[in-house]
C-alpha positions, 0 to 999 in steps of 0.5 A: 500499499502506498500512502502520498501525502500531496498538495491539495487544492479548492476550486469553488466554481468553474470561473475561480481560481484554484487555491491551495488549501494544504496537504492531502494524504491518501492510501492506494491500495494493491487493488486500486494501483492494478486498477490505475494500471488498467485505466492508463493502459486502456488510455493508452490503447484507445486514444482516449486523454482521460477516465475517471474511476471510483475511488474505494473509499474503505482504502483511501484513509484520507487525511484532509487539512486542517479546517476541511471535512470530509470529501463526497465523490471521491473519484481517481482521474486517470490521464496521459500526459507529459512529455513521455506520454505516461499515465497520471493520477490525481484524487478529486471529491466535492467538499461535503460541506459546501459542495465544492471540487477539491483535488490533489496535484498529480502524481505518475501511475508508475511511481506507485510501488 
């Protein structure tokens, strides 16, 4: 299982700029890692740029920055990007308190152990 601590962002609506909120901490289980790799492979084969898959809330163990409550509808956004055209992912969800989009910086799928 991989534990990640990654900068998080809040976006109130489509017209707002994203603002930093601090560090999100979460686990990526072996099963989730496999799903991320499979999604990357599907994207590479199909030529589709990105895909959303539900995050397993049972294994996620999400820790939000101080002052932020739980998230709803947590998903992994997997996409092909960067110069190497490799799979990357980030966690996103919606603040249960106000419905704002909360998301993490991206990580390369290959970096998961």
